[in-house]
N, CA, C and O atoms as a Tripos MOL2 file, in Angstrom:
@<TRIPOS>MOLECULE
protein
  260   259    65     0     0
PROTEIN
NO_CHARGES

@<TRIPOS>ATOM
      1 N          14.8070  -27.9200  -14.5960 N.3       1 MET1
      2 CA         14.7250  -26.5800  -14.0860 C.3       1 MET1
      3 C          16.0190  -26.2540  -13.3640 C.2       1 MET1
      4 O          16.7570  -27.1400  -12.9330 O.2       1 MET1
      5 N          16.2660  -24.9930  -13.2460 N.am      2 ASN2
      6 CA         17.4460  -24.4960  -12.5710 C.3       2 ASN2
      7 C          17.4390  -24.9490  -11.1110 C.2       2 ASN2
      8 O          16.4500  -24.7550  -10.4040 O.2       2 ASN2
      9 N          18.5450  -25.5550  -10.6570 N.am      3 SER3
     10 CA         18.5950  -26.0560   -9.2850 C.3       3 SER3
     11 C          18.5180  -24.9220   -8.2670 C.2       3 SER3
     12 O          18.0390  -25.1290   -7.1520 O.2       3 SER3
     13 N          18.9830  -23.7300   -8.6340 N.am      4 LEU4
     14 CA         18.8750  -22.5810   -7.7290 C.3       4 LEU4
     15 C          17.4080  -22.2770   -7.4430 C.2       4 LEU4
     16 O          17.0320  -22.0410   -6.2950 O.2       4 LEU4
     17 N          16.5890  -22.2840   -8.4770 N.am      5 ILE5
     18 CA         15.1520  -22.0210   -8.2920 C.3       5 ILE5
     19 C          14.5360  -23.1220   -7.4350 C.2       5 ILE5
     20 O          13.7510  -22.8340   -6.5320 O.2       5 ILE5
     21 N          14.8790  -24.3660   -7.7060 N.am      6 GLU6
     22 CA         14.3250  -25.4710   -6.9310 C.3       6 GLU6
     23 C          14.7110  -25.3610   -5.4660 C.2       6 GLU6
     24 O          13.8860  -25.6220   -4.5910 O.2       6 GLU6
     25 N          15.9500  -24.9810   -5.1840 N.am      7 ASN7
     26 CA         16.3900  -24.8280   -3.8010 C.3       7 ASN7
     27 C          15.7120  -23.6530   -3.1260 C.2       7 ASN7
     28 O          15.3830  -23.7310   -1.9420 O.2       7 ASN7
     29 N          15.4980  -22.5730   -3.8490 N.am      8 GLN8
     30 CA         14.8330  -21.4130   -3.2760 C.3       8 GLN8
     31 C          13.3740  -21.7180   -2.9440 C.2       8 GLN8
     32 O          12.8520  -21.2380   -1.9370 O.2       8 GLN8
     33 N          12.7270  -22.4990   -3.7720 N.am      9 ILE9
     34 CA         11.3260  -22.8500   -3.5340 C.3       9 ILE9
     35 C          11.1820  -23.5810   -2.2010 C.2       9 ILE9
     36 O          10.1700  -23.4320   -1.5160 O.2       9 ILE9
     37 N          12.1830  -24.3640   -1.8350 N.am     10 LYS10
     38 CA         12.1330  -25.1100   -0.5800 C.3      10 LYS10
     39 C          12.1570  -24.2010    0.6420 C.2      10 LYS10
     40 O          11.7470  -24.6170    1.7260 O.2      10 LYS10
     41 N          12.6280  -22.9740    0.4870 N.am     11 THR11
     42 CA         12.7580  -22.0670    1.6260 C.3      11 THR11
     43 C          11.6100  -21.0700    1.7360 C.2      11 THR11
     44 O          11.5490  -20.3070    2.7000 O.2      11 THR11
     45 N          10.7170  -21.0640    0.7830 N.am     12 ILE12
     46 CA          9.6270  -20.0850    0.7540 C.3      12 ILE12
     47 C           8.4720  -20.5640    1.6410 C.2      12 ILE12
     48 O           8.1720  -21.7570    1.6930 O.2      12 ILE12
     49 N           7.8400  -19.6310    2.3270 N.am     13 SER13
     50 CA          6.6720  -19.9600    3.1520 C.3      13 SER13
     51 C           5.5370  -20.4500    2.2600 C.2      13 SER13
     52 O           5.5640  -20.2850    1.0400 O.2      13 SER13
     53 N           4.5540  -21.0500    2.8910 N.am     14 ILE14
     54 CA          3.3940  -21.5400    2.1450 C.3      14 ILE14
     55 C           2.6830  -20.3820    1.4530 C.2      14 ILE14
     56 O           2.2510  -20.5090    0.3070 O.2      14 ILE14
     57 N           2.5650  -19.2610    2.1460 N.am     15 GLU15
     58 CA          1.9390  -18.0830    1.5450 C.3      15 GLU15
     59 C           2.7530  -17.6030    0.3440 C.2      15 GLU15
     60 O           2.1970  -17.2140   -0.6820 O.2      15 GLU15
     61 N           4.0660  -17.6360    0.4880 N.am     16 GLY16
     62 CA          4.9440  -17.2310   -0.6050 C.3      16 GLY16
     63 C           4.8330  -18.1660   -1.7910 C.2      16 GLY16
     64 O           4.8750  -17.7280   -2.9410 O.2      16 GLY16
     65 N           4.6900  -19.4650   -1.5130 N.am     17 LEU17
     66 CA          4.5210  -20.4240   -2.5930 C.3      17 LEU17
     67 C           3.2360  -20.1460   -3.3670 C.2      17 LEU17
     68 O           3.2000  -20.2670   -4.5910 O.2      17 LEU17
     69 N           2.1900  -19.7740   -2.6460 N.am     18 TYR18
     70 CA          0.9380  -19.4280   -3.3080 C.3      18 TYR18
     71 C           1.1510  -18.2350   -4.2400 C.2      18 TYR18
     72 O           0.6530  -18.2270   -5.3660 O.2      18 TYR18
     73 N           1.8890  -17.2330   -3.7720 N.am     19 LEU19
     74 CA          2.1380  -16.0530   -4.5940 C.3      19 LEU19
     75 C           2.9830  -16.3870   -5.8210 C.2      19 LEU19
     76 O           2.7350  -15.8630   -6.9070 O.2      19 LEU19
     77 N           3.9700  -17.2470   -5.6550 N.am     20 VAL20
     78 CA          4.7990  -17.6700   -6.7910 C.3      20 VAL20
     79 C           3.9380  -18.4120   -7.8100 C.2      20 VAL20
     80 O           4.0550  -18.1970   -9.0160 O.2      20 VAL20
     81 N           3.0730  -19.2880   -7.3040 N.am     21 TYR21
     82 CA          2.1690  -20.0470   -8.1750 C.3      21 TYR21
     83 C           1.2570  -19.1050   -8.9660 C.2      21 TYR21
     84 O           1.1100  -19.2370  -10.1810 O.2      21 TYR21
     85 N           0.6500  -18.1540   -8.2520 N.am     22 LYS22
     86 CA         -0.2450  -17.2000   -8.9170 C.3      22 LYS22
     87 C           0.5090  -16.3610   -9.9430 C.2      22 LYS22
     88 O          -0.0030  -16.1050  -11.0320 O.2      22 LYS22
     89 N           1.7090  -15.9380   -9.6030 N.am     23 ASP23
     90 CA          2.5100  -15.1340  -10.5230 C.3      23 ASP23
     91 C           2.8090  -15.9160  -11.8010 C.2      23 ASP23
     92 O           2.6690  -15.3870  -12.9030 O.2      23 ASP23
     93 N           3.2200  -17.1710  -11.6520 N.am     24 ALA24
     94 CA          3.5520  -17.9800  -12.8280 C.3      24 ALA24
     95 C           2.3200  -18.2170  -13.6990 C.2      24 ALA24
     96 O           2.4060  -18.1440  -14.9250 O.2      24 ALA24
     97 N           1.1750  -18.5000  -13.0760 N.am     25 THR25
     98 CA         -0.0270  -18.7220  -13.8790 C.3      25 THR25
     99 C          -0.4680  -17.4310  -14.5750 C.2      25 THR25
    100 O          -0.9180  -17.4640  -15.7200 O.2      25 THR25
    101 N          -0.3400  -16.3120  -13.8910 N.am     26 ASN26
    102 CA         -0.6850  -15.0340  -14.5230 C.3      26 ASN26
    103 C           0.2570  -14.7130  -15.6790 C.2      26 ASN26
    104 O          -0.1750  -14.1900  -16.7060 O.2      26 ASN26
    105 N           1.5280  -15.0210  -15.5170 N.am     27 ARG27
    106 CA          2.4910  -14.7640  -16.5910 C.3      27 ARG27
    107 C           2.1600  -15.5970  -17.8270 C.2      27 ARG27
    108 O           2.2700  -15.1180  -18.9560 O.2      27 ARG27
    109 N           1.7540  -16.8450  -17.6040 N.am     28 ILE28
    110 CA          1.3700  -17.6990  -18.7310 C.3      28 ILE28
    111 C           0.1560  -17.0880  -19.4340 C.2      28 ILE28
    112 O           0.1270  -16.9820  -20.6600 O.2      28 ILE28
    113 N          -0.8370  -16.6890  -18.6500 N.am     29 GLY29
    114 CA         -2.0520  -16.1230  -19.2290 C.3      29 GLY29
    115 C          -1.7900  -14.8590  -20.0240 C.2      29 GLY29
    116 O          -2.3040  -14.7140  -21.1340 O.2      29 GLY29
    117 N          -1.0060  -13.9450  -19.4840 N.am     30 THR30
    118 CA         -0.7430  -12.6950  -20.1960 C.3      30 THR30
    119 C           0.1650  -12.9310  -21.3950 C.2      30 THR30
    120 O           0.0850  -12.2090  -22.3890 O.2      30 THR30
    121 N           1.0270  -13.9400  -21.3030 N.am     31 HIS31
    122 CA          1.9100  -14.2350  -22.4300 C.3      31 HIS31
    123 C           1.0960  -14.7570  -23.6180 C.2      31 HIS31
    124 O           1.3390  -14.3820  -24.7650 O.2      31 HIS31
    125 N           0.1310  -15.6220  -23.3240 N.am     32 TYR32
    126 CA         -0.7530  -16.1110  -24.3840 C.3      32 TYR32
    127 C          -1.5880  -14.9820  -24.9630 C.2      32 TYR32
    128 O          -1.7840  -14.9070  -26.1760 O.2      32 TYR32
    129 N          -2.0750  -14.1110  -24.1050 N.am     33 ALA33
    130 CA         -2.9330  -13.0120  -24.5510 C.3      33 ALA33
    131 C          -2.1800  -12.0420  -25.4590 C.2      33 ALA33
    132 O          -2.7840  -11.3930  -26.3140 O.2      33 ALA33
    133 N          -0.8770  -11.9430  -25.2750 N.am     34 GLY34
    134 CA         -0.0750  -11.0380  -26.0870 C.3      34 GLY34
    135 C           0.1400  -11.5460  -27.5020 C.2      34 GLY34
    136 O           0.5750  -10.7900  -28.3710 O.2      34 GLY34
    137 N          -0.1560  -12.8110  -27.7420 N.am     35 GLY35
    138 CA          0.0200  -13.4020  -29.0680 C.3      35 GLY35
    139 C           1.4280  -13.9230  -29.2690 C.2      35 GLY35
    140 O           2.3620  -13.4500  -28.6220 O.2      35 GLY35
    141 N           1.5920  -14.8770  -30.1420 N.am     36 TYR36
    142 CA          2.8710  -15.4870  -30.4750 C.3      36 TYR36
    143 C           3.6740  -15.8880  -29.2350 C.2      36 TYR36
    144 O           4.7810  -15.3890  -29.0310 O.2      36 TYR36
    145 N           3.1350  -16.7760  -28.4140 N.am     37 PRO37
    146 CA          3.8140  -17.1350  -27.1690 C.3      37 PRO37
    147 C           5.1520  -17.8420  -27.4120 C.2      37 PRO37
    148 O           5.2840  -18.6660  -28.3160 O.2      37 PRO37
    149 N           6.1160  -17.5010  -26.5960 N.am     38 ASP38
    150 CA          7.4410  -18.1250  -26.6220 C.3      38 ASP38
    151 C           7.3580  -19.4250  -25.8200 C.2      38 ASP38
    152 O           7.1410  -19.3970  -24.6090 O.2      38 ASP38
    153 N           7.5270  -20.5370  -26.4820 N.am     39 GLN39
    154 CA          7.3750  -21.8400  -25.8360 C.3      39 GLN39
    155 C           8.4100  -22.0700  -24.7360 C.2      39 GLN39
    156 O           8.1130  -22.7410  -23.7470 O.2      39 GLN39
    157 N           9.6040  -21.5320  -24.8860 N.am     40 ASN40
    158 CA         10.6220  -21.6800  -23.8430 C.3      40 ASN40
    159 C          10.2070  -20.9480  -22.5700 C.2      40 ASN40
    160 O          10.3740  -21.4660  -21.4650 O.2      40 ASN40
    161 N           9.6740  -19.7600  -22.7290 N.am     41 TYR41
    162 CA          9.1960  -18.9820  -21.5860 C.3      41 TYR41
    163 C           8.0560  -19.7130  -20.8890 C.2      41 TYR41
    164 O           8.0260  -19.8160  -19.6630 O.2      41 TYR41
    165 N           7.1260  -20.2150  -21.6830 N.am     42 LEU42
    166 CA          5.9960  -20.9440  -21.1060 C.3      42 LEU42
    167 C           6.4530  -22.1990  -20.3800 C.2      42 LEU42
    168 O           5.9320  -22.5270  -19.3150 O.2      42 LEU42
    169 N           7.4220  -22.9000  -20.9490 N.am     43 ALA43
    170 CA          7.9450  -24.1090  -20.3130 C.3      43 ALA43
    171 C           8.5890  -23.7790  -18.9670 C.2      43 ALA43
    172 O           8.4520  -24.5440  -18.0130 O.2      43 ALA43
    173 N           9.2870  -22.6510  -18.8840 N.am     44 LYS44
    174 CA          9.9140  -22.2590  -17.6240 C.3      44 LYS44
    175 C           8.8570  -21.9480  -16.5690 C.2      44 LYS44
    176 O           8.9940  -22.3560  -15.4160 O.2      44 LYS44
    177 N           7.8080  -21.2330  -16.9530 N.am     45 GLN45
    178 CA          6.7380  -20.9140  -16.0080 C.3      45 GLN45
    179 C           6.0090  -22.1840  -15.5640 C.2      45 GLN45
    180 O           5.6470  -22.3210  -14.3950 O.2      45 GLN45
    181 N           5.7980  -23.1030  -16.4920 N.am     46 GLU46
    182 CA          5.1580  -24.3730  -16.1470 C.3      46 GLU46
    183 C           6.0370  -25.1970  -15.2190 C.2      46 GLU46
    184 O           5.5230  -25.8970  -14.3470 O.2      46 GLU46
    185 N           7.3470  -25.1280  -15.3910 N.am     47 ALA47
    186 CA          8.2680  -25.8350  -14.5080 C.3      47 ALA47
    187 C           8.2250  -25.2460  -13.0970 C.2      47 ALA47
    188 O           8.3140  -25.9790  -12.1130 O.2      47 ALA47
    189 N           8.0910  -23.9340  -13.0030 N.am     48 ILE48
    190 CA          7.9690  -23.2920  -11.6960 C.3      48 ILE48
    191 C           6.6930  -23.7500  -11.0090 C.2      48 ILE48
    192 O           6.7050  -24.0710   -9.8210 O.2      48 ILE48
    193 N           5.5990  -23.7810  -11.7470 N.am     49 ILE49
    194 CA          4.3260  -24.2520  -11.1900 C.3      49 ILE49
    195 C           4.4640  -25.6880  -10.6980 C.2      49 ILE49
    196 O           4.0100  -26.0190   -9.6030 O.2      49 ILE49
    197 N           5.0790  -26.5210  -11.4900 N.am     50 SER50
    198 CA          5.2720  -27.9180  -11.1260 C.3      50 SER50
    199 C           6.1270  -28.0520   -9.8640 C.2      50 SER50
    200 O           5.8210  -28.8630   -8.9900 O.2      50 SER50
    201 N           7.1910  -27.2650   -9.7700 N.am     51 ALA51
    202 CA          8.0720  -27.3100   -8.6010 C.3      51 ALA51
    203 C           7.3340  -26.8520   -7.3450 C.2      51 ALA51
    204 O           7.5220  -27.4200   -6.2700 O.2      51 ALA51
    205 N           6.5030  -25.8350   -7.4800 N.am     52 VAL52
    206 CA          5.7160  -25.3530   -6.3390 C.3      52 VAL52
    207 C           4.7350  -26.4400   -5.9000 C.2      52 VAL52
    208 O           4.5980  -26.7080   -4.7060 O.2      52 VAL52
    209 N           4.0630  -27.0550   -6.8470 N.am     53 GLN53
    210 CA          3.1080  -28.1110   -6.5180 C.3      53 GLN53
    211 C           3.8030  -29.2760   -5.8250 C.2      53 GLN53
    212 O           3.2760  -29.8340   -4.8620 O.2      53 GLN53
    213 N           4.9750  -29.6400   -6.3110 N.am     54 GLU54
    214 CA          5.7320  -30.7430   -5.7100 C.3      54 GLU54
    215 C           6.1510  -30.3910   -4.2830 C.2      54 GLU54
    216 O           6.0610  -31.2270   -3.3840 O.2      54 GLU54
    217 N           6.6010  -29.1740   -4.0780 N.am     55 GLU55
    218 CA          6.9960  -28.7410   -2.7390 C.3      55 GLU55
    219 C           5.8040  -28.7580   -1.7820 C.2      55 GLU55
    220 O           5.9430  -29.1480   -0.6220 O.2      55 GLU55
    221 N           4.6490  -28.3400   -2.2590 N.am     56 LEU56
    222 CA          3.4540  -28.3790   -1.4160 C.3      56 LEU56
    223 C           3.0720  -29.8120   -1.0560 C.2      56 LEU56
    224 O           2.6440  -30.0720    0.0690 O.2      56 LEU56
    225 N           3.2200  -30.7390   -1.9930 N.am     57 LYS57
    226 CA          2.9400  -32.1570   -1.7100 C.3      57 LYS57
    227 C           3.8830  -32.6770   -0.6380 C.2      57 LYS57
    228 O           3.4600  -33.3780    0.2820 O.2      57 LYS57
    229 N           5.1580  -32.3360   -0.7550 N.am     58 ILE58
    230 CA          6.1560  -32.7730    0.2240 C.3      58 ILE58
    231 C           5.8140  -32.2310    1.6070 C.2      58 ILE58
    232 O           5.8580  -32.9650    2.5940 O.2      58 ILE58
    233 N           5.4780  -30.9660    1.6760 N.am     59 ARG59
    234 CA          5.1490  -30.3470    2.9610 C.3      59 ARG59
    235 C           3.8860  -30.9560    3.5630 C.2      59 ARG59
    236 O           3.7870  -31.1180    4.7790 O.2      59 ARG59
    237 N           2.9290  -31.2890    2.7140 N.am     60 LYS60
    238 CA          1.7060  -31.9140    3.2070 C.3      60 LYS60
    239 C           2.0090  -33.2830    3.7890 C.2      60 LYS60
    240 O           1.4790  -33.6400    4.8410 O.2      60 LYS60
    241 N           2.8630  -34.0610    3.1110 N.am     61 GLN61
    242 CA          3.2430  -35.3820    3.5910 C.3      61 GLN61
    243 C           3.9910  -35.2990    4.9190 C.2      61 GLN61
    244 O           3.8710  -36.1890    5.7600 O.2      61 GLN61
    245 N           4.7590  -34.2330    5.1020 N.am     62 LYS62
    246 CA          5.5050  -34.0400    6.3490 C.3      62 LYS62
    247 C           4.6230  -33.4770    7.4640 C.2      62 LYS62
    248 O           5.0430  -33.3960    8.6180 O.2      62 LYS62
    249 N           3.4050  -33.0910    7.1090 N.am     63 GLY63
    250 CA          2.4850  -32.5300    8.0930 C.3      63 GLY63
    251 C           2.7370  -31.0620    8.3820 C.2      63 GLY63
    252 O           2.3320  -30.5610    9.4310 O.2      63 GLY63
    253 N           3.3900  -30.3770    7.4840 N.am     64 GLU64
    254 CA          3.6960  -28.9630    7.6820 C.3      64 GLU64
    255 C           2.5580  -28.0570    7.2290 C.2      64 GLU64
    256 O           2.6320  -26.8360    7.3680 O.2      64 GLU64
    257 N           1.5270  -28.6530    6.6960 N.am     65 MET65
    258 CA          0.3890  -27.8450    6.2130 C.3      65 MET65
    259 C          -0.8410  -28.1900    7.0130 C.2      65 MET65
    260 O          -1.9100  -27.6300    6.7740 O.2      65 MET65
@<TRIPOS>BOND
     1     1     2 1
     2     2     3 1
     3     3     4 2
     4     3     5 am
     5     5     6 1
     6     6     7 1
     7     7     8 2
     8     7     9 am
     9     9    10 1
    10    10    11 1
    11    11    12 2
    12    11    13 am
    13    13    14 1
    14    14    15 1
    15    15    16 2
    16    15    17 am
    17    17    18 1
    18    18    19 1
    19    19    20 2
    20    19    21 am
    21    21    22 1
    22    22    23 1
    23    23    24 2
    24    23    25 am
    25    25    26 1
    26    26    27 1
    27    27    28 2
    28    27    29 am
    29    29    30 1
    30    30    31 1
    31    31    32 2
    32    31    33 am
    33    33    34 1
    34    34    35 1
    35    35    36 2
    36    35    37 am
    37    37    38 1
    38    38    39 1
    39    39    40 2
    40    39    41 am
    41    41    42 1
    42    42    43 1
    43    43    44 2
    44    43    45 am
    45    45    46 1
    46    46    47 1
    47    47    48 2
    48    47    49 am
    49    49    50 1
    50    50    51 1
    51    51    52 2
    52    51    53 am
    53    53    54 1
    54    54    55 1
    55    55    56 2
    56    55    57 am
    57    57    58 1
    58    58    59 1
    59    59    60 2
    60    59    61 am
    61    61    62 1
    62    62    63 1
    63    63    64 2
    64    63    65 am
    65    65    66 1
    66    66    67 1
    67    67    68 2
    68    67    69 am
    69    69    70 1
    70    70    71 1
    71    71    72 2
    72    71    73 am
    73    73    74 1
    74    74    75 1
    75    75    76 2
    76    75    77 am
    77    77    78 1
    78    78    79 1
    79    79    80 2
    80    79    81 am
    81    81    82 1
    82    82    83 1
    83    83    84 2
    84    83    85 am
    85    85    86 1
    86    86    87 1
    87    87    88 2
    88    87    89 am
    89    89    90 1
    90    90    91 1
    91    91    92 2
    92    91    93 am
    93    93    94 1
    94    94    95 1
    95    95    96 2
    96    95    97 am
    97    97    98 1
    98    98    99 1
    99    99   100 2
   100    99   101 am
   101   101   102 1
   102   102   103 1
   103   103   104 2
   104   103   105 am
   105   105   106 1
   106   106   107 1
   107   107   108 2
   108   107   109 am
   109   109   110 1
   110   110   111 1
   111   111   112 2
   112   111   113 am
   113   113   114 1
   114   114   115 1
   115   115   116 2
   116   115   117 am
   117   117   118 1
   118   118   119 1
   119   119   120 2
   120   119   121 am
   121   121   122 1
   122   122   123 1
   123   123   124 2
   124   123   125 am
   125   125   126 1
   126   126   127 1
   127   127   128 2
   128   127   129 am
   129   129   130 1
   130   130   131 1
   131   131   132 2
   132   131   133 am
   133   133   134 1
   134   134   135 1
   135   135   136 2
   136   135   137 am
   137   137   138 1
   138   138   139 1
   139   139   140 2
   140   139   141 am
   141   141   142 1
   142   142   143 1
   143   143   144 2
   144   143   145 am
   145   145   146 1
   146   146   147 1
   147   147   148 2
   148   147   149 am
   149   149   150 1
   150   150   151 1
   151   151   152 2
   152   151   153 am
   153   153   154 1
   154   154   155 1
   155   155   156 2
   156   155   157 am
   157   157   158 1
   158   158   159 1
   159   159   160 2
   160   159   161 am
   161   161   162 1
   162   162   163 1
   163   163   164 2
   164   163   165 am
   165   165   166 1
   166   166   167 1
   167   167   168 2
   168   167   169 am
   169   169   170 1
   170   170   171 1
   171   171   172 2
   172   171   173 am
   173   173   174 1
   174   174   175 1
   175   175   176 2
   176   175   177 am
   177   177   178 1
   178   178   179 1
   179   179   180 2
   180   179   181 am
   181   181   182 1
   182   182   183 1
   183   183   184 2
   184   183   185 am
   185   185   186 1
   186   186   187 1
   187   187   188 2
   188   187   189 am
   189   189   190 1
   190   190   191 1
   191   191   192 2
   192   191   193 am
   193   193   194 1
   194   194   195 1
   195   195   196 2
   196   195   197 am
   197   197   198 1
   198   198   199 1
   199   199   200 2
   200   199   201 am
   201   201   202 1
   202   202   203 1
   203   203   204 2
   204   203   205 am
   205   205   206 1
   206   206   207 1
   207   207   208 2
   208   207   209 am
   209   209   210 1
   210   210   211 1
   211   211   212 2
   212   211   213 am
   213   213   214 1
   214   214   215 1
   215   215   216 2
   216   215   217 am
   217   217   218 1
   218   218   219 1
   219   219   220 2
   220   219   221 am
   221   221   222 1
   222   222   223 1
   223   223   224 2
   224   223   225 am
   225   225   226 1
   226   226   227 1
   227   227   228 2
   228   227   229 am
   229   229   230 1
   230   230   231 1
   231   231   232 2
   232   231   233 am
   233   233   234 1
   234   234   235 1
   235   235   236 2
   236   235   237 am
   237   237   238 1
   238   238   239 1
   239   239   240 2
   240   239   241 am
   241   241   242 1
   242   242   243 1
   243   243   244 2
   244   243   245 am
   245   245   246 1
   246   246   247 1
   247   247   248 2
   248   247   249 am
   249   249   250 1
   250   250   251 1
   251   251   252 2
   252   251   253 am
   253   253   254 1
   254   254   255 1
   255   255   256 2
   256   255   257 am
   257   257   258 1
   258   258   259 1
   259   259   260 2
@<TRIPOS>SUBSTRUCTURE
     1 MET1         2 RESIDUE 1 A MET
     2 ASN2         6 RESIDUE 1 A ASN
     3 SER3        10 RESIDUE 1 A SER
     4 LEU4        14 RESIDUE 1 A LEU
     5 ILE5        18 RESIDUE 1 A ILE
     6 GLU6        22 RESIDUE 1 A GLU
     7 ASN7        26 RESIDUE 1 A ASN
     8 GLN8        30 RESIDUE 1 A GLN
     9 ILE9        34 RESIDUE 1 A ILE
    10 LYS10       38 RESIDUE 1 A LYS
    11 THR11       42 RESIDUE 1 A THR
    12 ILE12       46 RESIDUE 1 A ILE
    13 SER13       50 RESIDUE 1 A SER
    14 ILE14       54 RESIDUE 1 A ILE
    15 GLU15       58 RESIDUE 1 A GLU
    16 GLY16       62 RESIDUE 1 A GLY
    17 LEU17       66 RESIDUE 1 A LEU
    18 TYR18       70 RESIDUE 1 A TYR
    19 LEU19       74 RESIDUE 1 A LEU
    20 VAL20       78 RESIDUE 1 A VAL
    21 TYR21       82 RESIDUE 1 A TYR
    22 LYS22       86 RESIDUE 1 A LYS
    23 ASP23       90 RESIDUE 1 A ASP
    24 ALA24       94 RESIDUE 1 A ALA
    25 THR25       98 RESIDUE 1 A THR
    26 ASN26      102 RESIDUE 1 A ASN
    27 ARG27      106 RESIDUE 1 A ARG
    28 ILE28      110 RESIDUE 1 A ILE
    29 GLY29      114 RESIDUE 1 A GLY
    30 THR30      118 RESIDUE 1 A THR
    31 HIS31      122 RESIDUE 1 A HIS
    32 TYR32      126 RESIDUE 1 A TYR
    33 ALA33      130 RESIDUE 1 A ALA
    34 GLY34      134 RESIDUE 1 A GLY
    35 GLY35      138 RESIDUE 1 A GLY
    36 TYR36      142 RESIDUE 1 A TYR
    37 PRO37      146 RESIDUE 1 A PRO
    38 ASP38      150 RESIDUE 1 A ASP
    39 GLN39      154 RESIDUE 1 A GLN
    40 ASN40      158 RESIDUE 1 A ASN
    41 TYR41      162 RESIDUE 1 A TYR
    42 LEU42      166 RESIDUE 1 A LEU
    43 ALA43      170 RESIDUE 1 A ALA
    44 LYS44      174 RESIDUE 1 A LYS
    45 GLN45      178 RESIDUE 1 A GLN
    46 GLU46      182 RESIDUE 1 A GLU
    47 ALA47      186 RESIDUE 1 A ALA
    48 ILE48      190 RESIDUE 1 A ILE
    49 ILE49      194 RESIDUE 1 A ILE
    50 SER50      198 RESIDUE 1 A SER
    51 ALA51      202 RESIDUE 1 A ALA
    52 VAL52      206 RESIDUE 1 A VAL
    53 GLN53      210 RESIDUE 1 A GLN
    54 GLU54      214 RESIDUE 1 A GLU
    55 GLU55      218 RESIDUE 1 A GLU
    56 LEU56      222 RESIDUE 1 A LEU
    57 LYS57      226 RESIDUE 1 A LYS
    58 ILE58      230 RESIDUE 1 A ILE
    59 ARG59      234 RESIDUE 1 A ARG
    60 LYS60      238 RESIDUE 1 A LYS
    61 GLN61      242 RESIDUE 1 A GLN
    62 LYS62      246 RESIDUE 1 A LYS
    63 GLY63      250 RESIDUE 1 A GLY
    64 GLU64      254 RESIDUE 1 A GLU
    65 MET65      258 RESIDUE 1 A MET
């Protein structure tokens, strides 16, 4: 994934991370519903979801949640 996106995710509040997560999952859902999904687009959205989940795990381990 783009390192800029990964670095930006580290600066987002927990509430913001939730919104990013919801946005990415909604984009995947609507992309599938539109038919003929672009696998590159889906992979990028899945990478964003993964990065958000990883950041939340890190914050939980640090006791920030």
